[in-house]
Backbone atoms as SQL, in Angstrom:
CREATE TABLE atoms (id INTEGER PRIMARY KEY, chain TEXT, resi INTEGER, resn TEXT, atom TEXT, x REAL, y REAL, z REAL);
INSERT INTO atoms VALUES
  (1, 'A', 1, 'MET', 'N', 93.716, 71.913, 111.937),
  (2, 'A', 1, 'MET', 'CA', 92.975, 73.093, 112.258),
  (3, 'A', 1, 'MET', 'C', 91.566, 73.751, 111.846),
  (4, 'A', 2, 'SER', 'N', 91.359, 74.695, 112.686),
  (5, 'A', 2, 'SER', 'CA', 90.035, 74.955, 112.777),
  (6, 'A', 2, 'SER', 'C', 89.827, 76.249, 111.405),
  (7, 'A', 3, 'LYS', 'N', 88.509, 75.133, 110.985),
  (8, 'A', 3, 'LYS', 'CA', 88.158, 76.724, 109.822),
  (9, 'A', 3, 'LYS', 'C', 88.284, 77.987, 109.856),
  (10, 'A', 4, 'SER', 'N', 88.432, 78.673, 111.942),
  (11, 'A', 4, 'SER', 'CA', 88.512, 79.240, 111.717),
  (12, 'A', 4, 'SER', 'C', 90.377, 80.419, 111.991),
  (13, 'A', 5, 'ASP', 'N', 91.189, 79.460, 112.043),
  (14, 'A', 5, 'ASP', 'CA', 92.199, 79.346, 112.309),
  (15, 'A', 5, 'ASP', 'C', 92.846, 79.900, 110.806),
  (16, 'A', 6, 'ILE', 'N', 91.801, 79.189, 109.999),
  (17, 'A', 6, 'ILE', 'CA', 92.189, 78.652, 108.766),
  (18, 'A', 6, 'ILE', 'C', 91.742, 80.366, 108.023),
  (19, 'A', 7, 'LEU', 'N', 90.934, 81.332, 107.916),
  (20, 'A', 7, 'LEU', 'CA', 90.495, 82.264, 107.875),
  (21, 'A', 7, 'LEU', 'C', 91.322, 82.397, 108.257),
  (22, 'A', 8, 'GLU', 'N', 91.702, 82.981, 109.882),
  (23, 'A', 8, 'GLU', 'CA', 92.326, 83.610, 110.342),
  (24, 'A', 8, 'GLU', 'C', 93.715, 83.993, 109.983),
  (25, 'A', 9, 'ASN', 'N', 94.754, 82.855, 109.093),
  (26, 'A', 9, 'ASN', 'CA', 95.572, 82.848, 108.207),
  (27, 'A', 9, 'ASN', 'C', 95.342, 83.071, 107.102),
  (28, 'A', 10, 'VAL', 'N', 94.519, 82.608, 106.097),
  (29, 'A', 10, 'VAL', 'CA', 93.671, 83.661, 105.460),
  (30, 'A', 10, 'VAL', 'C', 94.599, 84.829, 105.071),
  (31, 'A', 11, 'ILE', 'N', 93.525, 85.759, 106.530),
  (32, 'A', 11, 'ILE', 'CA', 93.543, 87.112, 106.461),
  (33, 'A', 11, 'ILE', 'C', 94.052, 87.768, 107.182),
  (34, 'A', 12, 'ALA', 'N', 95.260, 87.008, 107.172),
  (35, 'A', 12, 'ALA', 'CA', 96.615, 87.845, 107.751),
  (36, 'A', 12, 'ALA', 'C', 97.578, 87.551, 106.414),
  (37, 'A', 13, 'LYS', 'N', 97.402, 86.597, 106.305),
  (38, 'A', 13, 'LYS', 'CA', 98.287, 86.570, 104.598),
  (39, 'A', 13, 'LYS', 'C', 98.029, 88.155, 103.232),
  (40, 'A', 14, 'ASP', 'N', 96.627, 88.357, 103.273),
  (41, 'A', 14, 'ASP', 'CA', 96.107, 88.800, 102.660),
  (42, 'A', 14, 'ASP', 'C', 97.144, 90.459, 102.840),
  (43, 'A', 15, 'PHE', 'N', 96.431, 90.286, 104.443),
  (44, 'A', 15, 'PHE', 'CA', 96.799, 91.495, 104.640),
  (45, 'A', 15, 'PHE', 'C', 98.352, 92.098, 104.892),
  (46, 'A', 16, 'ARG', 'N', 99.554, 91.025, 104.999),
  (47, 'A', 16, 'ARG', 'CA', 100.619, 91.354, 105.372),
  (48, 'A', 16, 'ARG', 'C', 101.297, 91.842, 103.308),
  (49, 'A', 17, 'LYS', 'N', 100.433, 91.082, 102.173),
  (50, 'A', 17, 'LYS', 'CA', 100.996, 91.340, 100.865),
  (51, 'A', 17, 'LYS', 'C', 100.518, 92.169, 101.197),
  (52, 'A', 18, 'GLY', 'N', 99.013, 92.621, 100.676),
  (53, 'A', 18, 'GLY', 'CA', 99.097, 94.349, 101.220),
  (54, 'A', 18, 'GLY', 'C', 99.962, 95.245, 101.788),
  (55, 'A', 19, 'LEU', 'N', 100.389, 94.427, 102.168),
  (56, 'A', 19, 'LEU', 'CA', 102.130, 95.505, 103.112),
  (57, 'A', 19, 'LEU', 'C', 102.783, 95.786, 103.088),
  (58, 'A', 20, 'LEU', 'N', 103.512, 94.492, 102.276),
  (59, 'A', 20, 'LEU', 'CA', 104.239, 94.548, 101.559),
  (60, 'A', 20, 'LEU', 'C', 105.590, 95.437, 100.764),
  (61, 'A', 21, 'LYS', 'N', 104.416, 95.811, 99.604),
  (62, 'A', 21, 'LYS', 'CA', 105.258, 97.165, 99.107),
  (63, 'A', 21, 'LYS', 'C', 105.526, 98.767, 99.861),
  (64, 'A', 22, 'PHE', 'N', 104.572, 98.423, 100.178),
  (65, 'A', 22, 'PHE', 'CA', 105.516, 99.645, 101.618),
  (66, 'A', 22, 'PHE', 'C', 106.348, 99.533, 102.094),
  (67, 'A', 23, 'PHE', 'N', 105.981, 97.586, 102.785),
  (68, 'A', 23, 'PHE', 'CA', 108.091, 97.951, 104.367),
  (69, 'A', 23, 'PHE', 'C', 108.770, 98.061, 102.937),
  (70, 'A', 24, 'ILE', 'N', 108.325, 97.211, 101.589),
  (71, 'A', 24, 'ILE', 'CA', 110.163, 97.925, 100.929),
  (72, 'A', 24, 'ILE', 'C', 110.311, 98.996, 100.982),
  (73, 'A', 25, 'LEU', 'N', 109.598, 99.474, 99.812),
  (74, 'A', 25, 'LEU', 'CA', 109.618, 101.645, 99.368),
  (75, 'A', 25, 'LEU', 'C', 110.964, 102.243, 100.804),
  (76, 'A', 26, 'LYS', 'N', 109.777, 101.733, 102.280),
  (77, 'A', 26, 'LYS', 'CA', 110.299, 102.082, 103.662),
  (78, 'A', 26, 'LYS', 'C', 111.718, 101.654, 103.348),
  (79, 'A', 27, 'MET', 'N', 112.280, 100.765, 103.322),
  (80, 'A', 27, 'MET', 'CA', 113.227, 99.648, 103.674),
  (81, 'A', 27, 'MET', 'C', 113.926, 100.953, 102.606),
  (82, 'A', 28, 'LEU', 'N', 113.666, 100.990, 101.668),
  (83, 'A', 28, 'LEU', 'CA', 114.632, 101.311, 100.469),
  (84, 'A', 28, 'LEU', 'C', 115.570, 103.321, 100.609),
  (85, 'A', 29, 'ASP', 'N', 114.530, 103.578, 101.047),
  (86, 'A', 29, 'ASP', 'CA', 114.301, 104.873, 101.459),
  (87, 'A', 29, 'ASP', 'C', 115.181, 105.270, 102.501),
  (88, 'A', 30, 'ARG', 'N', 115.684, 104.319, 103.020),
  (89, 'A', 30, 'ARG', 'CA', 116.807, 104.080, 103.844),
  (90, 'A', 30, 'ARG', 'C', 118.036, 104.221, 103.440),
  (91, 'A', 31, 'VAL', 'N', 118.002, 102.528, 103.288),
  (92, 'A', 31, 'VAL', 'CA', 119.263, 101.825, 102.554),
  (93, 'A', 31, 'VAL', 'C', 119.385, 101.804, 101.270),
  (94, 'A', 32, 'ASP', 'N', 120.196, 101.303, 100.064),
  (95, 'A', 32, 'ASP', 'CA', 119.704, 100.584, 98.860),
  (96, 'A', 32, 'ASP', 'C', 120.119, 98.965, 99.894),
  (97, 'A', 33, 'MET', 'N', 119.310, 98.414, 99.440),
  (98, 'A', 33, 'MET', 'CA', 119.123, 96.283, 99.609),
  (99, 'A', 33, 'MET', 'C', 119.199, 95.751, 99.003),
  (100, 'A', 34, 'HIS', 'N', 119.470, 94.327, 98.800),
  (101, 'A', 34, 'HIS', 'CA', 119.229, 93.363, 98.017),
  (102, 'A', 34, 'HIS', 'C', 117.968, 92.566, 98.397),
  (103, 'A', 35, 'GLY', 'N', 117.784, 91.750, 97.516),
  (104, 'A', 35, 'GLY', 'CA', 116.536, 90.786, 98.650),
  (105, 'A', 35, 'GLY', 'C', 116.574, 89.894, 99.100),
  (106, 'A', 36, 'TYR', 'N', 117.709, 90.056, 99.420),
  (107, 'A', 36, 'TYR', 'CA', 117.727, 88.754, 100.667),
  (108, 'A', 36, 'TYR', 'C', 117.611, 89.538, 101.726),
  (109, 'A', 37, 'ALA', 'N', 118.537, 90.391, 102.438),
  (110, 'A', 37, 'ALA', 'CA', 118.468, 91.597, 103.548),
  (111, 'A', 37, 'ALA', 'C', 117.464, 91.837, 103.668),
  (112, 'A', 38, 'MET', 'N', 116.530, 91.940, 102.137),
  (113, 'A', 38, 'MET', 'CA', 114.735, 92.801, 102.720),
  (114, 'A', 38, 'MET', 'C', 113.725, 91.699, 103.788),
  (115, 'A', 39, 'MET', 'N', 114.416, 90.922, 103.276),
  (116, 'A', 39, 'MET', 'CA', 113.651, 89.025, 103.488),
  (117, 'A', 39, 'MET', 'C', 113.856, 88.991, 104.641),
  (118, 'A', 40, 'THR', 'N', 115.385, 89.111, 105.245),
  (119, 'A', 40, 'THR', 'CA', 115.391, 89.174, 106.546),
  (120, 'A', 40, 'THR', 'C', 115.168, 90.475, 107.730),
  (121, 'A', 41, 'LYS', 'N', 114.771, 91.224, 106.938),
  (122, 'A', 41, 'LYS', 'CA', 115.169, 92.686, 107.742),
  (123, 'A', 41, 'LYS', 'C', 113.286, 92.496, 108.459),
  (124, 'A', 42, 'ILE', 'N', 112.543, 92.132, 107.474),
  (125, 'A', 42, 'ILE', 'CA', 110.960, 92.240, 107.803),
  (126, 'A', 42, 'ILE', 'C', 111.298, 91.091, 108.056),
  (127, 'A', 43, 'GLU', 'N', 111.246, 90.179, 108.559),
  (128, 'A', 43, 'GLU', 'CA', 111.131, 89.199, 109.437),
  (129, 'A', 43, 'GLU', 'C', 111.932, 89.185, 110.697),
  (130, 'A', 44, 'GLU', 'N', 112.793, 90.228, 110.703),
  (131, 'A', 44, 'GLU', 'CA', 113.473, 90.309, 111.999),
  (132, 'A', 44, 'GLU', 'C', 112.169, 91.179, 112.664),
  (133, 'A', 45, 'VAL', 'N', 111.339, 92.357, 111.860),
  (134, 'A', 45, 'VAL', 'CA', 111.270, 93.986, 112.797),
  (135, 'A', 45, 'VAL', 'C', 109.763, 93.316, 112.768),
  (136, 'A', 46, 'SER', 'N', 109.051, 92.071, 112.330),
  (137, 'A', 46, 'SER', 'CA', 107.558, 91.728, 112.615),
  (138, 'A', 46, 'SER', 'C', 108.094, 90.518, 112.477),
  (139, 'A', 47, 'GLY', 'N', 108.499, 89.466, 111.806),
  (140, 'A', 47, 'GLY', 'CA', 108.634, 88.372, 112.604),
  (141, 'A', 47, 'GLY', 'C', 107.689, 87.331, 111.188),
  (142, 'A', 48, 'TRP', 'N', 107.545, 88.200, 110.579),
  (143, 'A', 48, 'TRP', 'CA', 106.810, 87.719, 109.332),
  (144, 'A', 48, 'TRP', 'C', 108.213, 86.782, 108.482),
  (145, 'A', 49, 'LYS', 'N', 107.986, 85.905, 108.244),
  (146, 'A', 49, 'LYS', 'CA', 108.459, 85.225, 106.951),
  (147, 'A', 49, 'LYS', 'C', 108.125, 85.327, 105.564),
  (148, 'A', 50, 'VAL', 'N', 109.332, 86.445, 104.933),
  (149, 'A', 50, 'VAL', 'CA', 108.479, 86.479, 102.864),
  (150, 'A', 50, 'VAL', 'C', 109.238, 85.800, 102.712),
  (151, 'A', 51, 'SER', 'N', 108.287, 85.009, 101.874),
  (152, 'A', 51, 'SER', 'CA', 109.061, 83.438, 100.970),
  (153, 'A', 51, 'SER', 'C', 109.748, 85.323, 99.695),
  (154, 'A', 52, 'PRO', 'N', 111.015, 84.288, 99.120),
  (155, 'A', 52, 'PRO', 'CA', 111.091, 84.742, 97.112),
  (156, 'A', 52, 'PRO', 'C', 109.607, 84.889, 96.123),
  (157, 'A', 53, 'GLY', 'N', 109.110, 83.904, 96.631),
  (158, 'A', 53, 'GLY', 'CA', 107.844, 84.070, 95.613),
  (159, 'A', 53, 'GLY', 'C', 107.263, 85.761, 95.614),
  (160, 'A', 54, 'SER', 'N', 106.963, 86.237, 96.821),
  (161, 'A', 54, 'SER', 'CA', 106.523, 87.385, 97.387),
  (162, 'A', 54, 'SER', 'C', 107.215, 87.984, 97.415),
  (163, 'A', 55, 'LEU', 'N', 107.995, 88.453, 97.653),
  (164, 'A', 55, 'LEU', 'CA', 109.369, 89.576, 97.567),
  (165, 'A', 55, 'LEU', 'C', 109.155, 90.209, 96.210),
  (166, 'A', 56, 'TYR', 'N', 110.048, 89.143, 95.551),
  (167, 'A', 56, 'TYR', 'CA', 110.229, 89.138, 93.735),
  (168, 'A', 56, 'TYR', 'C', 109.173, 89.459, 92.514),
  (169, 'A', 57, 'PRO', 'N', 108.562, 89.369, 92.827),
  (170, 'A', 57, 'PRO', 'CA', 107.202, 89.591, 91.762),
  (171, 'A', 57, 'PRO', 'C', 107.433, 90.815, 92.651),
  (172, 'A', 58, 'THR', 'N', 106.846, 91.399, 93.743),
  (173, 'A', 58, 'THR', 'CA', 106.350, 92.952, 94.179),
  (174, 'A', 58, 'THR', 'C', 107.818, 93.709, 93.387),
  (175, 'A', 59, 'LEU', 'N', 108.983, 93.403, 94.010),
  (176, 'A', 59, 'LEU', 'CA', 110.289, 93.849, 92.973),
  (177, 'A', 59, 'LEU', 'C', 110.223, 94.716, 91.858),
  (178, 'A', 60, 'PHE', 'N', 109.718, 93.939, 91.480),
  (179, 'A', 60, 'PHE', 'CA', 109.291, 93.970, 90.582),
  (180, 'A', 60, 'PHE', 'C', 108.366, 94.695, 89.389),
  (181, 'A', 61, 'ASN', 'N', 106.994, 94.257, 90.360),
  (182, 'A', 61, 'ASN', 'CA', 106.118, 95.333, 89.903),
  (183, 'A', 61, 'ASN', 'C', 105.879, 96.688, 90.493),
  (184, 'A', 62, 'LEU', 'N', 107.076, 97.270, 90.818),
  (185, 'A', 62, 'LEU', 'CA', 107.830, 98.127, 91.287),
  (186, 'A', 62, 'LEU', 'C', 108.614, 98.896, 90.594),
  (187, 'A', 63, 'SER', 'N', 109.473, 98.135, 89.793),
  (188, 'A', 63, 'SER', 'CA', 111.375, 98.626, 89.351),
  (189, 'A', 63, 'SER', 'C', 109.911, 98.803, 87.703),
  (190, 'A', 64, 'THR', 'N', 108.161, 98.106, 87.671),
  (191, 'A', 64, 'THR', 'CA', 108.189, 98.311, 86.520),
  (192, 'A', 64, 'THR', 'C', 106.998, 99.227, 86.340),
  (193, 'A', 65, 'GLN', 'N', 106.539, 99.972, 87.357),
  (194, 'A', 65, 'GLN', 'CA', 105.771, 101.125, 87.868),
  (195, 'A', 65, 'GLN', 'C', 107.081, 102.385, 87.883),
  (196, 'A', 66, 'GLY', 'N', 108.249, 102.059, 87.772),
  (197, 'A', 66, 'GLY', 'CA', 108.873, 103.900, 88.024),
  (198, 'A', 66, 'GLY', 'C', 109.025, 104.399, 89.616),
  (199, 'A', 67, 'PHE', 'N', 109.348, 102.692, 90.739),
  (200, 'A', 67, 'PHE', 'CA', 108.855, 103.401, 91.979),
  (201, 'A', 67, 'PHE', 'C', 111.002, 102.907, 92.084),
  (202, 'A', 68, 'VAL', 'N', 111.126, 102.086, 91.765),
  (203, 'A', 68, 'VAL', 'CA', 112.133, 101.089, 92.136),
  (204, 'A', 68, 'VAL', 'C', 113.380, 100.993, 90.862),
  (205, 'A', 69, 'LYS', 'N', 114.437, 101.144, 91.318),
  (206, 'A', 69, 'LYS', 'CA', 115.816, 100.780, 90.294),
  (207, 'A', 69, 'LYS', 'C', 116.162, 99.740, 91.296),
  (208, 'A', 70, 'VAL', 'N', 116.968, 98.707, 89.827),
  (209, 'A', 70, 'VAL', 'CA', 118.376, 98.039, 90.451),
  (210, 'A', 70, 'VAL', 'C', 119.556, 97.871, 89.690),
  (211, 'A', 71, 'LYS', 'N', 120.022, 97.583, 90.089),
  (212, 'A', 71, 'LYS', 'CA', 121.671, 97.920, 89.591),
  (213, 'A', 71, 'LYS', 'C', 122.511, 96.601, 89.694),
  (214, 'A', 72, 'ILE', 'N', 123.439, 96.146, 89.763),
  (215, 'A', 72, 'ILE', 'CA', 124.161, 95.216, 89.809),
  (216, 'A', 72, 'ILE', 'C', 125.632, 95.319, 91.036),
  (217, 'A', 73, 'VAL', 'N', 125.376, 94.926, 92.339),
  (218, 'A', 73, 'VAL', 'CA', 127.038, 95.277, 92.641),
  (219, 'A', 73, 'VAL', 'C', 127.312, 93.976, 92.786),
  (220, 'A', 74, 'ASN', 'N', 128.701, 93.768, 93.236),
  (221, 'A', 74, 'ASN', 'CA', 129.188, 92.692, 93.902),
  (222, 'A', 74, 'ASN', 'C', 128.389, 91.377, 93.014),
  (223, 'A', 75, 'MET', 'N', 127.260, 91.272, 91.934),
  (224, 'A', 75, 'MET', 'CA', 126.987, 90.982, 91.367),
  (225, 'A', 75, 'MET', 'C', 125.834, 90.004, 92.222),
  (226, 'A', 76, 'ARG', 'N', 125.146, 91.052, 92.885),
  (227, 'A', 76, 'ARG', 'CA', 123.488, 91.564, 92.756),
  (228, 'A', 76, 'ARG', 'C', 122.937, 92.023, 93.212),
  (229, 'A', 77, 'LYS', 'N', 121.707, 91.698, 92.801),
  (230, 'A', 77, 'LYS', 'CA', 120.700, 92.479, 92.319),
  (231, 'A', 77, 'LYS', 'C', 120.024, 93.723, 93.632),
  (232, 'A', 78, 'MET', 'N', 121.163, 94.741, 93.133),
  (233, 'A', 78, 'MET', 'CA', 120.714, 95.507, 94.491),
  (234, 'A', 78, 'MET', 'C', 119.704, 96.753, 94.055),
  (235, 'A', 79, 'PHE', 'N', 118.494, 97.513, 95.059),
  (236, 'A', 79, 'PHE', 'CA', 117.435, 97.921, 94.630),
  (237, 'A', 79, 'PHE', 'C', 117.764, 98.791, 95.277),
  (238, 'A', 80, 'SER', 'N', 116.814, 100.301, 94.647),
  (239, 'A', 80, 'SER', 'CA', 117.081, 101.304, 94.429),
  (240, 'A', 80, 'SER', 'C', 115.667, 101.849, 94.501),
  (241, 'A', 81, 'LEU', 'N', 115.098, 103.733, 95.663),
  (242, 'A', 81, 'LEU', 'CA', 114.156, 104.386, 95.310),
  (243, 'A', 81, 'LEU', 'C', 115.024, 105.118, 94.015),
  (244, 'A', 82, 'THR', 'N', 114.052, 104.892, 93.135),
  (245, 'A', 82, 'THR', 'CA', 114.081, 106.302, 91.717),
  (246, 'A', 82, 'THR', 'C', 113.493, 107.639, 92.451),
  (247, 'A', 83, 'THR', 'N', 113.543, 108.597, 92.593),
  (248, 'A', 83, 'THR', 'CA', 112.934, 109.503, 92.547),
  (249, 'A', 83, 'THR', 'C', 111.683, 109.581, 92.854),
  (250, 'A', 84, 'LYS', 'N', 110.716, 109.251, 91.986),
  (251, 'A', 84, 'LYS', 'CA', 109.592, 108.652, 92.242),
  (252, 'A', 84, 'LYS', 'C', 109.046, 108.082, 92.892),
  (253, 'A', 85, 'GLY', 'N', 110.059, 106.817, 93.497),
  (254, 'A', 85, 'GLY', 'CA', 109.332, 106.031, 94.827),
  (255, 'A', 85, 'GLY', 'C', 109.857, 107.109, 96.198),
  (256, 'A', 86, 'LYS', 'N', 111.127, 108.014, 96.029),
  (257, 'A', 86, 'LYS', 'CA', 110.942, 108.514, 97.258),
  (258, 'A', 86, 'LYS', 'C', 109.776, 110.080, 96.884),
  (259, 'A', 87, 'ASN', 'N', 109.277, 110.051, 96.626),
  (260, 'A', 87, 'ASN', 'CA', 109.197, 111.142, 96.467),
  (261, 'A', 87, 'ASN', 'C', 107.149, 110.160, 97.014),
  (262, 'A', 88, 'PHE', 'N', 106.714, 109.155, 96.515),
  (263, 'A', 88, 'PHE', 'CA', 105.730, 108.346, 97.093),
  (264, 'A', 88, 'PHE', 'C', 105.497, 108.277, 98.773),
  (265, 'A', 89, 'ILE', 'N', 106.666, 108.009, 98.818),
  (266, 'A', 89, 'ILE', 'CA', 107.693, 107.408, 100.201),
  (267, 'A', 89, 'ILE', 'C', 107.073, 108.501, 101.249),
  (268, 'A', 90, 'GLU', 'N', 107.899, 109.855, 101.226),
  (269, 'A', 90, 'GLU', 'CA', 107.202, 111.434, 101.696),
  (270, 'A', 90, 'GLU', 'C', 106.063, 111.517, 101.542),
  (271, 'A', 91, 'GLN', 'N', 104.932, 111.142, 100.516),
  (272, 'A', 91, 'GLN', 'CA', 103.769, 111.548, 100.833),
  (273, 'A', 91, 'GLN', 'C', 103.146, 109.932, 100.965),
  (274, 'A', 92, 'ILE', 'N', 103.478, 109.736, 101.558),
  (275, 'A', 92, 'ILE', 'CA', 102.212, 108.620, 102.589),
  (276, 'A', 92, 'ILE', 'C', 103.814, 108.687, 103.434),
  (277, 'A', 93, 'ASN', 'N', 104.699, 109.094, 104.093),
  (278, 'A', 93, 'ASN', 'CA', 105.024, 109.674, 106.024),
  (279, 'A', 93, 'ASN', 'C', 104.146, 110.927, 105.796),
  (280, 'A', 94, 'SER', 'N', 104.002, 111.591, 105.096),
  (281, 'A', 94, 'SER', 'CA', 103.488, 112.508, 105.856),
  (282, 'A', 94, 'SER', 'C', 101.688, 112.847, 106.430),
  (283, 'A', 95, 'ASN', 'N', 101.124, 111.466, 105.168),
  (284, 'A', 95, 'ASN', 'CA', 100.057, 110.953, 105.380),
  (285, 'A', 95, 'ASN', 'C', 99.693, 110.230, 106.222),
  (286, 'A', 96, 'PHE', 'N', 100.942, 109.428, 106.900),
  (287, 'A', 96, 'PHE', 'CA', 100.366, 107.856, 107.422),
  (288, 'A', 96, 'PHE', 'C', 100.143, 108.191, 108.778),
  (289, 'A', 97, 'GLU', 'N', 100.121, 108.780, 110.091),
  (290, 'A', 97, 'GLU', 'CA', 98.832, 109.513, 110.976),
  (291, 'A', 97, 'GLU', 'C', 97.878, 109.598, 110.162),
  (292, 'A', 98, 'THR', 'N', 96.942, 110.930, 109.679),
  (293, 'A', 98, 'THR', 'CA', 95.926, 110.535, 108.870),
  (294, 'A', 98, 'THR', 'C', 95.446, 108.834, 108.543),
  (295, 'A', 99, 'GLY', 'N', 95.633, 109.115, 107.384),
  (296, 'A', 99, 'GLY', 'CA', 95.451, 107.579, 106.745),
  (297, 'A', 99, 'GLY', 'C', 95.092, 106.158, 108.232),
  (298, 'A', 100, 'LEU', 'N', 95.273, 106.445, 109.590),
  (299, 'A', 100, 'LEU', 'CA', 95.486, 105.229, 110.224),
  (300, 'A', 100, 'LEU', 'C', 94.004, 105.829, 111.043),
  (301, 'A', 101, 'ASN', 'N', 93.750, 107.489, 110.878),
  (302, 'A', 101, 'ASN', 'CA', 92.347, 107.628, 112.253),
  (303, 'A', 101, 'ASN', 'C', 91.705, 107.670, 110.787),
  (304, 'A', 102, 'GLU', 'N', 91.688, 107.075, 109.833),
  (305, 'A', 102, 'GLU', 'CA', 90.846, 107.057, 109.127),
  (306, 'A', 102, 'GLU', 'C', 90.061, 105.482, 108.722),
  (307, 'A', 103, 'ILE', 'N', 90.749, 105.015, 109.087),
  (308, 'A', 103, 'ILE', 'CA', 91.317, 103.875, 108.677),
  (309, 'A', 103, 'ILE', 'C', 90.231, 103.073, 110.396),
  (310, 'A', 104, 'ASN', 'N', 90.707, 104.068, 111.671),
  (311, 'A', 104, 'ASN', 'CA', 90.333, 103.873, 112.231),
  (312, 'A', 104, 'ASN', 'C', 88.934, 104.090, 112.231),
  (313, 'A', 105, 'ARG', 'N', 88.557, 105.407, 112.127),
  (314, 'A', 105, 'ARG', 'CA', 87.336, 105.724, 112.318),
  (315, 'A', 105, 'ARG', 'C', 86.511, 104.990, 111.206),
  (316, 'A', 106, 'ILE', 'N', 86.677, 103.902, 110.253),
  (317, 'A', 106, 'ILE', 'CA', 85.512, 103.740, 109.353),
  (318, 'A', 106, 'ILE', 'C', 85.821, 102.396, 109.656),
  (319, 'A', 107, 'PHE', 'N', 86.513, 101.695, 111.152),
  (320, 'A', 107, 'PHE', 'CA', 86.653, 99.942, 111.936),
  (321, 'A', 107, 'PHE', 'C', 85.705, 100.271, 112.902),
  (322, 'A', 108, 'ASN', 'N', 85.333, 101.888, 113.176),
  (323, 'A', 108, 'ASN', 'CA', 84.410, 102.193, 114.589),
  (324, 'A', 108, 'ASN', 'C', 83.160, 102.238, 114.407),
  (325, 'A', 109, 'GLU', 'N', 82.901, 102.981, 112.928),
  (326, 'A', 109, 'GLU', 'CA', 81.591, 102.440, 112.300),
  (327, 'A', 109, 'GLU', 'C', 80.411, 101.563, 111.202),
  (328, 'A', 110, 'LEU', 'N', 81.948, 100.072, 111.332),
  (329, 'A', 110, 'LEU', 'CA', 81.452, 98.994, 110.707),
  (330, 'A', 110, 'LEU', 'C', 80.669, 98.082, 111.872);
């Protein structure tokens, strides 16, 4: 593997890691889910195989921040959005296009 391939993999990994919490919140905005279902859905849609070592710490952080709550259903941890999480994802949804346009503007000026 070349140095540029390694750099590309590191950048892609960091980028995906930064998006993981938004992916989780977006999925939970639609339906309550357990961790394995989230990992499967992300891989199905994006091709990215999320590890439990990435997913569960992110879920823990989202729970600590008050965006996600956990309940036990059929001996599985089911995750759902709190009111704070729903409000946050609504803000993301309403500002998404503006945010993409701003990123595009910055990239074009760099």
